[in-house]
PDB file of N, CA, C and O in Angstrom:
ATOM      1  N   MET A   1     -47.030  30.467  11.559  1.00  0.00           N
ATOM      2  CA  MET A   1     -46.437  29.162  11.470  1.00  0.00           C
ATOM      3  C   MET A   1     -47.207  28.358  10.429  1.00  0.00           C
ATOM      4  O   MET A   1     -48.437  28.330  10.436  1.00  0.00           O
ATOM      5  N   LYS A   2     -46.483  27.717   9.552  1.00  0.00           N
ATOM      6  CA  LYS A   2     -47.110  26.971   8.479  1.00  0.00           C
ATOM      7  C   LYS A   2     -47.353  25.525   8.899  1.00  0.00           C
ATOM      8  O   LYS A   2     -46.676  24.996   9.780  1.00  0.00           O
ATOM      9  N   THR A   3     -48.317  24.908   8.260  1.00  0.00           N
ATOM     10  CA  THR A   3     -48.687  23.547   8.596  1.00  0.00           C
ATOM     11  C   THR A   3     -47.518  22.593   8.383  1.00  0.00           C
ATOM     12  O   THR A   3     -47.334  21.657   9.161  1.00  0.00           O
ATOM     13  N   ARG A   4     -46.736  22.819   7.350  1.00  0.00           N
ATOM     14  CA  ARG A   4     -45.582  21.957   7.074  1.00  0.00           C
ATOM     15  C   ARG A   4     -44.602  21.996   8.245  1.00  0.00           C
ATOM     16  O   ARG A   4     -44.057  20.964   8.636  1.00  0.00           O
ATOM     17  N   GLU A   5     -44.382  23.169   8.795  1.00  0.00           N
ATOM     18  CA  GLU A   5     -43.485  23.309   9.949  1.00  0.00           C
ATOM     19  C   GLU A   5     -44.054  22.597  11.167  1.00  0.00           C
ATOM     20  O   GLU A   5     -43.312  21.995  11.943  1.00  0.00           O
ATOM     21  N   ILE A   6     -45.361  22.664  11.334  1.00  0.00           N
ATOM     22  CA  ILE A   6     -46.013  22.039  12.480  1.00  0.00           C
ATOM     23  C   ILE A   6     -45.891  20.519  12.405  1.00  0.00           C
ATOM     24  O   ILE A   6     -45.645  19.864  13.418  1.00  0.00           O
ATOM     25  N   ARG A   7     -46.061  19.963  11.215  1.00  0.00           N
ATOM     26  CA  ARG A   7     -46.015  18.511  11.050  1.00  0.00           C
ATOM     27  C   ARG A   7     -44.618  17.945  11.282  1.00  0.00           C
ATOM     28  O   ARG A   7     -44.477  16.754  11.560  1.00  0.00           O
ATOM     29  N   ASP A   8     -43.586  18.776  11.173  1.00  0.00           N
ATOM     30  CA  ASP A   8     -42.219  18.318  11.399  1.00  0.00           C
ATOM     31  C   ASP A   8     -41.880  18.171  12.880  1.00  0.00           C
ATOM     32  O   ASP A   8     -40.882  17.536  13.221  1.00  0.00           O
ATOM     33  N   LEU A   9     -42.695  18.748  13.765  1.00  0.00           N
ATOM     34  CA  LEU A   9     -42.422  18.703  15.197  1.00  0.00           C
ATOM     35  C   LEU A   9     -43.031  17.459  15.831  1.00  0.00           C
ATOM     36  O   LEU A   9     -43.977  16.876  15.301  1.00  0.00           O
ATOM     37  N   SER A  10     -42.482  17.067  16.960  1.00  0.00           N
ATOM     38  CA  SER A  10     -43.025  15.914  17.682  1.00  0.00           C
ATOM     39  C   SER A  10     -44.253  16.343  18.490  1.00  0.00           C
ATOM     40  O   SER A  10     -44.531  17.534  18.631  1.00  0.00           O
ATOM     41  N   ALA A  11     -44.976  15.365  19.012  1.00  0.00           N
ATOM     42  CA  ALA A  11     -46.191  15.654  19.772  1.00  0.00           C
ATOM     43  C   ALA A  11     -45.872  16.450  21.040  1.00  0.00           C
ATOM     44  O   ALA A  11     -46.616  17.360  21.405  1.00  0.00           O
ATOM     45  N   ASP A  12     -44.768  16.109  21.710  1.00  0.00           N
ATOM     46  CA  ASP A  12     -44.404  16.839  22.928  1.00  0.00           C
ATOM     47  C   ASP A  12     -44.045  18.292  22.614  1.00  0.00           C
ATOM     48  O   ASP A  12     -44.405  19.202  23.362  1.00  0.00           O
ATOM     49  N   GLU A  13     -43.348  18.499  21.526  1.00  0.00           N
ATOM     50  CA  GLU A  13     -42.996  19.871  21.124  1.00  0.00           C
ATOM     51  C   GLU A  13     -44.243  20.664  20.767  1.00  0.00           C
ATOM     52  O   GLU A  13     -44.333  21.857  21.056  1.00  0.00           O
ATOM     53  N   LEU A  14     -45.196  20.004  20.140  1.00  0.00           N
ATOM     54  CA  LEU A  14     -46.446  20.679  19.781  1.00  0.00           C
ATOM     55  C   LEU A  14     -47.233  21.070  21.022  1.00  0.00           C
ATOM     56  O   LEU A  14     -47.783  22.168  21.096  1.00  0.00           O
ATOM     57  N   ARG A  15     -47.285  20.171  21.993  1.00  0.00           N
ATOM     58  CA  ARG A  15     -48.001  20.497  23.238  1.00  0.00           C
ATOM     59  C   ARG A  15     -47.357  21.683  23.944  1.00  0.00           C
ATOM     60  O   ARG A  15     -48.052  22.560  24.459  1.00  0.00           O
ATOM     61  N   GLN A  16     -46.033  21.709  23.967  1.00  0.00           N
ATOM     62  CA  GLN A  16     -45.328  22.831  24.586  1.00  0.00           C
ATOM     63  C   GLN A  16     -45.585  24.122  23.813  1.00  0.00           C
ATOM     64  O   GLN A  16     -45.734  25.189  24.409  1.00  0.00           O
ATOM     65  N   ARG A  17     -45.637  24.022  22.493  1.00  0.00           N
ATOM     66  CA  ARG A  17     -45.897  25.202  21.663  1.00  0.00           C
ATOM     67  C   ARG A  17     -47.289  25.762  21.933  1.00  0.00           C
ATOM     68  O   ARG A  17     -47.476  26.978  21.959  1.00  0.00           O
ATOM     69  N   VAL A  18     -48.278  24.867  22.138  1.00  0.00           N
ATOM     70  CA  VAL A  18     -49.645  25.317  22.450  1.00  0.00           C
ATOM     71  C   VAL A  18     -49.656  26.069  23.782  1.00  0.00           C
ATOM     72  O   VAL A  18     -50.304  27.109  23.905  1.00  0.00           O
ATOM     73  N   ILE A  19     -48.949  25.550  24.766  1.00  0.00           N
ATOM     74  CA  ILE A  19     -48.887  26.214  26.071  1.00  0.00           C
ATOM     75  C   ILE A  19     -48.276  27.605  25.924  1.00  0.00           C
ATOM     76  O   ILE A  19     -48.785  28.572  26.491  1.00  0.00           O
ATOM     77  N   ASP A  20     -47.193  27.705  25.168  1.00  0.00           N
ATOM     78  CA  ASP A  20     -46.536  28.993  24.964  1.00  0.00           C
ATOM     79  C   ASP A  20     -47.440  29.976  24.226  1.00  0.00           C
ATOM     80  O   ASP A  20     -47.499  31.156  24.572  1.00  0.00           O
ATOM     81  N   LEU A  21     -48.144  29.482  23.206  1.00  0.00           N
ATOM     82  CA  LEU A  21     -49.019  30.361  22.436  1.00  0.00           C
ATOM     83  C   LEU A  21     -50.209  30.837  23.270  1.00  0.00           C
ATOM     84  O   LEU A  21     -50.634  31.985  23.143  1.00  0.00           O
ATOM     85  N   LYS A  22     -50.746  29.965  24.117  1.00  0.00           N
ATOM     86  CA  LYS A  22     -51.863  30.376  24.975  1.00  0.00           C
ATOM     87  C   LYS A  22     -51.417  31.437  25.971  1.00  0.00           C
ATOM     88  O   LYS A  22     -52.169  32.362  26.276  1.00  0.00           O
ATOM     89  N   ASP A  23     -50.201  31.306  26.475  1.00  0.00           N
ATOM     90  CA  ASP A  23     -49.655  32.314  27.376  1.00  0.00           C
ATOM     91  C   ASP A  23     -49.495  33.653  26.652  1.00  0.00           C
ATOM     92  O   ASP A  23     -49.847  34.710  27.175  1.00  0.00           O
ATOM     93  N   GLN A  24     -48.963  33.576  25.451  1.00  0.00           N
ATOM     94  CA  GLN A  24     -48.776  34.795  24.651  1.00  0.00           C
ATOM     95  C   GLN A  24     -50.130  35.423  24.312  1.00  0.00           C
ATOM     96  O   GLN A  24     -50.265  36.647  24.310  1.00  0.00           O
ATOM     97  N   LEU A  25     -51.124  34.593  24.027  1.00  0.00           N
ATOM     98  CA  LEU A  25     -52.463  35.087  23.712  1.00  0.00           C
ATOM     99  C   LEU A  25     -53.078  35.814  24.900  1.00  0.00           C
ATOM    100  O   LEU A  25     -53.715  36.854  24.733  1.00  0.00           O
ATOM    101  N   SER A  26     -52.888  35.272  26.094  1.00  0.00           N
ATOM    102  CA  SER A  26     -53.456  35.936  27.277  1.00  0.00           C
ATOM    103  C   SER A  26     -52.784  37.293  27.505  1.00  0.00           C
ATOM    104  O   SER A  26     -53.445  38.256  27.893  1.00  0.00           O
ATOM    105  N   ARG A  27     -51.460  37.370  27.263  1.00  0.00           N
ATOM    106  CA  ARG A  27     -50.779  38.658  27.406  1.00  0.00           C
ATOM    107  C   ARG A  27     -51.269  39.670  26.380  1.00  0.00           C
ATOM    108  O   ARG A  27     -51.417  40.851  26.697  1.00  0.00           O
ATOM    109  N   LEU A  28     -51.525  39.218  25.147  1.00  0.00           N
ATOM    110  CA  LEU A  28     -52.023  40.124  24.112  1.00  0.00           C
ATOM    111  C   LEU A  28     -53.438  40.598  24.423  1.00  0.00           C
ATOM    112  O   LEU A  28     -53.782  41.752  24.168  1.00  0.00           O
ATOM    113  N   ARG A  29     -54.258  39.703  24.975  1.00  0.00           N
ATOM    114  CA  ARG A  29     -55.622  40.107  25.345  1.00  0.00           C
ATOM    115  C   ARG A  29     -55.590  41.149  26.462  1.00  0.00           C
ATOM    116  O   ARG A  29     -56.399  42.077  26.479  1.00  0.00           O
ATOM    117  N   PHE A  30     -54.664  40.991  27.379  1.00  0.00           N
ATOM    118  CA  PHE A  30     -54.520  41.975  28.448  1.00  0.00           C
ATOM    119  C   PHE A  30     -54.085  43.319  27.872  1.00  0.00           C
ATOM    120  O   PHE A  30     -54.605  44.363  28.265  1.00  0.00           O
ATOM    121  N   GLN A  31     -53.137  43.294  26.948  1.00  0.00           N
ATOM    122  CA  GLN A  31     -52.696  44.538  26.307  1.00  0.00           C
ATOM    123  C   GLN A  31     -53.844  45.195  25.549  1.00  0.00           C
ATOM    124  O   GLN A  31     -53.968  46.419  25.543  1.00  0.00           O
ATOM    125  N   LYS A  32     -54.682  44.382  24.910  1.00  0.00           N
ATOM    126  CA  LYS A  32     -55.817  44.926  24.176  1.00  0.00           C
ATOM    127  C   LYS A  32     -56.787  45.616  25.128  1.00  0.00           C
ATOM    128  O   LYS A  32     -57.313  46.687  24.825  1.00  0.00           O
ATOM    129  N   ALA A  33     -57.018  44.994  26.280  1.00  0.00           N
ATOM    130  CA  ALA A  33     -57.933  45.568  27.268  1.00  0.00           C
ATOM    131  C   ALA A  33     -57.391  46.894  27.812  1.00  0.00           C
ATOM    132  O   ALA A  33     -58.158  47.799  28.141  1.00  0.00           O
ATOM    133  N   MET A  34     -56.067  46.995  27.900  1.00  0.00           N
ATOM    134  CA  MET A  34     -55.446  48.221  28.404  1.00  0.00           C
ATOM    135  C   MET A  34     -55.285  49.268  27.307  1.00  0.00           C
ATOM    136  O   MET A  34     -54.912  50.406  27.589  1.00  0.00           O
ATOM    137  N   GLY A  35     -55.560  48.898  26.072  1.00  0.00           N
ATOM    138  CA  GLY A  35     -55.440  49.832  24.961  1.00  0.00           C
ATOM    139  C   GLY A  35     -54.011  50.007  24.481  1.00  0.00           C
ATOM    140  O   GLY A  35     -53.694  51.017  23.853  1.00  0.00           O
ATOM    141  N   GLN A  36     -53.141  49.047  24.762  1.00  0.00           N
ATOM    142  CA  GLN A  36     -51.740  49.159  24.396  1.00  0.00           C
ATOM    143  C   GLN A  36     -51.339  48.236  23.251  1.00  0.00           C
ATOM    144  O   GLN A  36     -50.159  48.164  22.909  1.00  0.00           O
ATOM    145  N   LEU A  37     -52.281  47.541  22.662  1.00  0.00           N
ATOM    146  CA  LEU A  37     -51.971  46.585  21.610  1.00  0.00           C
ATOM    147  C   LEU A  37     -51.736  47.319  20.291  1.00  0.00           C
ATOM    148  O   LEU A  37     -52.587  48.081  19.832  1.00  0.00           O
ATOM    149  N   ASP A  38     -50.570  47.081  19.690  1.00  0.00           N
ATOM    150  CA  ASP A  38     -50.220  47.758  18.448  1.00  0.00           C
ATOM    151  C   ASP A  38     -50.872  47.094  17.240  1.00  0.00           C
ATOM    152  O   ASP A  38     -51.398  47.779  16.362  1.00  0.00           O
ATOM    153  N   ASN A  39     -50.841  45.780  17.192  1.00  0.00           N
ATOM    154  CA  ASN A  39     -51.353  45.050  16.037  1.00  0.00           C
ATOM    155  C   ASN A  39     -52.382  44.012  16.487  1.00  0.00           C
ATOM    156  O   ASN A  39     -52.002  42.941  16.962  1.00  0.00           O
ATOM    157  N   PRO A  40     -53.673  44.307  16.348  1.00  0.00           N
ATOM    158  CA  PRO A  40     -54.700  43.370  16.802  1.00  0.00           C
ATOM    159  C   PRO A  40     -54.755  42.084  15.977  1.00  0.00           C
ATOM    160  O   PRO A  40     -55.379  41.111  16.399  1.00  0.00           O
ATOM    161  N   MET A  41     -54.117  42.066  14.817  1.00  0.00           N
ATOM    162  CA  MET A  41     -54.093  40.852  14.001  1.00  0.00           C
ATOM    163  C   MET A  41     -53.250  39.754  14.647  1.00  0.00           C
ATOM    164  O   MET A  41     -53.394  38.583  14.298  1.00  0.00           O
ATOM    165  N   LYS A  42     -52.377  40.114  15.579  1.00  0.00           N
ATOM    166  CA  LYS A  42     -51.565  39.113  16.271  1.00  0.00           C
ATOM    167  C   LYS A  42     -52.449  38.123  17.015  1.00  0.00           C
ATOM    168  O   LYS A  42     -52.165  36.925  17.036  1.00  0.00           O
ATOM    169  N   ILE A  43     -53.514  38.619  17.622  1.00  0.00           N
ATOM    170  CA  ILE A  43     -54.436  37.759  18.368  1.00  0.00           C
ATOM    171  C   ILE A  43     -55.050  36.724  17.422  1.00  0.00           C
ATOM    172  O   ILE A  43     -55.106  35.535  17.736  1.00  0.00           O
ATOM    173  N   ARG A  44     -55.495  37.184  16.293  1.00  0.00           N
ATOM    174  CA  ARG A  44     -56.118  36.295  15.313  1.00  0.00           C
ATOM    175  C   ARG A  44     -55.125  35.244  14.816  1.00  0.00           C
ATOM    176  O   ARG A  44     -55.462  34.065  14.711  1.00  0.00           O
ATOM    177  N   ASN A  45     -53.914  35.672  14.515  1.00  0.00           N
ATOM    178  CA  ASN A  45     -52.903  34.748  14.006  1.00  0.00           C
ATOM    179  C   ASN A  45     -52.527  33.698  15.046  1.00  0.00           C
ATOM    180  O   ASN A  45     -52.334  32.532  14.702  1.00  0.00           O
ATOM    181  N   ILE A  46     -52.422  34.091  16.301  1.00  0.00           N
ATOM    182  CA  ILE A  46     -52.080  33.140  17.355  1.00  0.00           C
ATOM    183  C   ILE A  46     -53.207  32.137  17.556  1.00  0.00           C
ATOM    184  O   ILE A  46     -52.955  30.946  17.740  1.00  0.00           O
ATOM    185  N   ARG A  47     -54.438  32.608  17.521  1.00  0.00           N
ATOM    186  CA  ARG A  47     -55.574  31.693  17.650  1.00  0.00           C
ATOM    187  C   ARG A  47     -55.580  30.664  16.528  1.00  0.00           C
ATOM    188  O   ARG A  47     -55.881  29.492  16.755  1.00  0.00           O
ATOM    189  N   ARG A  48     -55.252  31.096  15.336  1.00  0.00           N
ATOM    190  CA  ARG A  48     -55.210  30.181  14.194  1.00  0.00           C
ATOM    191  C   ARG A  48     -54.053  29.188  14.323  1.00  0.00           C
ATOM    192  O   ARG A  48     -54.196  28.016  13.975  1.00  0.00           O
ATOM    193  N   ASP A  49     -52.919  29.656  14.819  1.00  0.00           N
ATOM    194  CA  ASP A  49     -51.789  28.749  15.036  1.00  0.00           C
ATOM    195  C   ASP A  49     -52.146  27.671  16.050  1.00  0.00           C
ATOM    196  O   ASP A  49     -51.810  26.501  15.866  1.00  0.00           O
ATOM    197  N   ILE A  50     -52.825  28.066  17.116  1.00  0.00           N
ATOM    198  CA  ILE A  50     -53.256  27.097  18.129  1.00  0.00           C
ATOM    199  C   ILE A  50     -54.194  26.069  17.505  1.00  0.00           C
ATOM    200  O   ILE A  50     -54.082  24.874  17.781  1.00  0.00           O
ATOM    201  N   ALA A  51     -55.113  26.528  16.671  1.00  0.00           N
ATOM    202  CA  ALA A  51     -56.055  25.610  16.022  1.00  0.00           C
ATOM    203  C   ALA A  51     -55.322  24.652  15.084  1.00  0.00           C
ATOM    204  O   ALA A  51     -55.642  23.464  15.037  1.00  0.00           O
ATOM    205  N   ARG A  52     -54.348  25.159  14.343  1.00  0.00           N
ATOM    206  CA  ARG A  52     -53.576  24.295  13.444  1.00  0.00           C
ATOM    207  C   ARG A  52     -52.833  23.210  14.233  1.00  0.00           C
ATOM    208  O   ARG A  52     -52.838  22.037  13.859  1.00  0.00           O
ATOM    209  N   ILE A  53     -52.205  23.623  15.313  1.00  0.00           N
ATOM    210  CA  ILE A  53     -51.448  22.670  16.120  1.00  0.00           C
ATOM    211  C   ILE A  53     -52.373  21.625  16.728  1.00  0.00           C
ATOM    212  O   ILE A  53     -52.045  20.439  16.739  1.00  0.00           O
ATOM    213  N   ASN A  54     -53.529  22.056  17.234  1.00  0.00           N
ATOM    214  CA  ASN A  54     -54.477  21.101  17.811  1.00  0.00           C
ATOM    215  C   ASN A  54     -54.977  20.110  16.765  1.00  0.00           C
ATOM    216  O   ASN A  54     -55.199  18.941  17.079  1.00  0.00           O
ATOM    217  N   THR A  55     -55.156  20.562  15.532  1.00  0.00           N
ATOM    218  CA  THR A  55     -55.581  19.680  14.455  1.00  0.00           C
ATOM    219  C   THR A  55     -54.525  18.618  14.181  1.00  0.00           C
ATOM    220  O   THR A  55     -54.848  17.439  14.039  1.00  0.00           O
ATOM    221  N   VAL A  56     -53.278  19.032  14.107  1.00  0.00           N
ATOM    222  CA  VAL A  56     -52.193  18.083  13.861  1.00  0.00           C
ATOM    223  C   VAL A  56     -52.064  17.112  15.035  1.00  0.00           C
ATOM    224  O   VAL A  56     -51.816  15.924  14.825  1.00  0.00           O
ATOM    225  N   LEU A  57     -52.227  17.598  16.260  1.00  0.00           N
ATOM    226  CA  LEU A  57     -52.171  16.710  17.425  1.00  0.00           C
ATOM    227  C   LEU A  57     -53.274  15.652  17.369  1.00  0.00           C
ATOM    228  O   LEU A  57     -53.040  14.491  17.705  1.00  0.00           O
ATOM    229  N   LEU A  58     -54.466  16.051  16.948  1.00  0.00           N
ATOM    230  CA  LEU A  58     -55.556  15.080  16.806  1.00  0.00           C
ATOM    231  C   LEU A  58     -55.226  14.036  15.751  1.00  0.00           C
ATOM    232  O   LEU A  58     -55.516  12.854  15.936  1.00  0.00           O
ATOM    233  N   GLU A  59     -54.622  14.461  14.648  1.00  0.00           N
ATOM    234  CA  GLU A  59     -54.242  13.510  13.603  1.00  0.00           C
ATOM    235  C   GLU A  59     -53.204  12.524  14.134  1.00  0.00           C
ATOM    236  O   GLU A  59     -53.264  11.333  13.828  1.00  0.00           O
ATOM    237  N   ILE A  60     -52.262  13.013  14.922  1.00  0.00           N
ATOM    238  CA  ILE A  60     -51.249  12.140  15.499  1.00  0.00           C
ATOM    239  C   ILE A  60     -51.890  11.122  16.443  1.00  0.00           C
ATOM    240  O   ILE A  60     -51.536   9.943  16.426  1.00  0.00           O
ATOM    241  N   GLN A  61     -52.835  11.585  17.265  1.00  0.00           N
ATOM    242  CA  GLN A  61     -53.515  10.677  18.198  1.00  0.00           C
ATOM    243  C   GLN A  61     -54.303   9.606  17.452  1.00  0.00           C
ATOM    244  O   GLN A  61     -54.342   8.453  17.881  1.00  0.00           O
ATOM    245  N   LYS A  62     -54.931   9.980  16.342  1.00  0.00           N
ATOM    246  CA  LYS A  62     -55.704   9.008  15.567  1.00  0.00           C
ATOM    247  C   LYS A  62     -54.787   7.969  14.937  1.00  0.00           C
ATOM    248  O   LYS A  62     -55.134   6.789  14.873  1.00  0.00           O
ATOM    249  N   LYS A  63     -53.613   8.404  14.470  1.00  0.00           N
ATOM    250  CA  LYS A  63     -52.668   7.457  13.888  1.00  0.00           C
ATOM    251  C   LYS A  63     -52.150   6.478  14.941  1.00  0.00           C
ATOM    252  O   LYS A  63     -51.981   5.290  14.665  1.00  0.00           O
ATOM    253  N   GLU A  64     -51.902   6.980  16.139  1.00  0.00           N
ATOM    254  CA  GLU A  64     -51.407   6.120  17.227  1.00  0.00           C
ATOM    255  C   GLU A  64     -52.475   5.146  17.691  1.00  0.00           C
ATOM    256  O   GLU A  64     -52.150   4.050  18.147  1.00  0.00           O
ATOM    257  N   ALA A  65     -53.738   5.522  17.585  1.00  0.00           N
ATOM    258  CA  ALA A  65     -54.827   4.670  18.045  1.00  0.00           C
ATOM    259  C   ALA A  65     -55.044   3.466  17.119  1.00  0.00           C
ATOM    260  O   ALA A  65     -55.563   2.433  17.542  1.00  0.00           O
ATOM    261  N   LYS A  66     -54.644   3.614  15.862  1.00  0.00           N
ATOM    262  CA  LYS A  66     -54.852   2.522  14.893  1.00  0.00           C
ATOM    263  C   LYS A  66     -53.932   1.398  15.078  1.00  0.00           C
ATOM    264  O   LYS A  66     -53.996   0.419  14.335  1.00  0.00           O
TER     265      LYS A  66
END
C-alpha cells in the first residue's frame, strides 16, 4: 500500500485497516511457525504498511490538535 493511498482514507478507515493488518500478521506468523509460509516477505511488507498507517494517523491527530 502506498502512502498516497493511505492519505486518501479517513482516520476511521485507517484504524480499521490497522486492525485487519494486525490480524493478517498474526496469521502469517502462525504459518511461519508451522513451516507453511510461502513468502516470508509478506510479514515484512505488512509490518511496514502498519507503520505507514500509524504515521499518517499521528499526523492527522497533530493536525486536529492545532
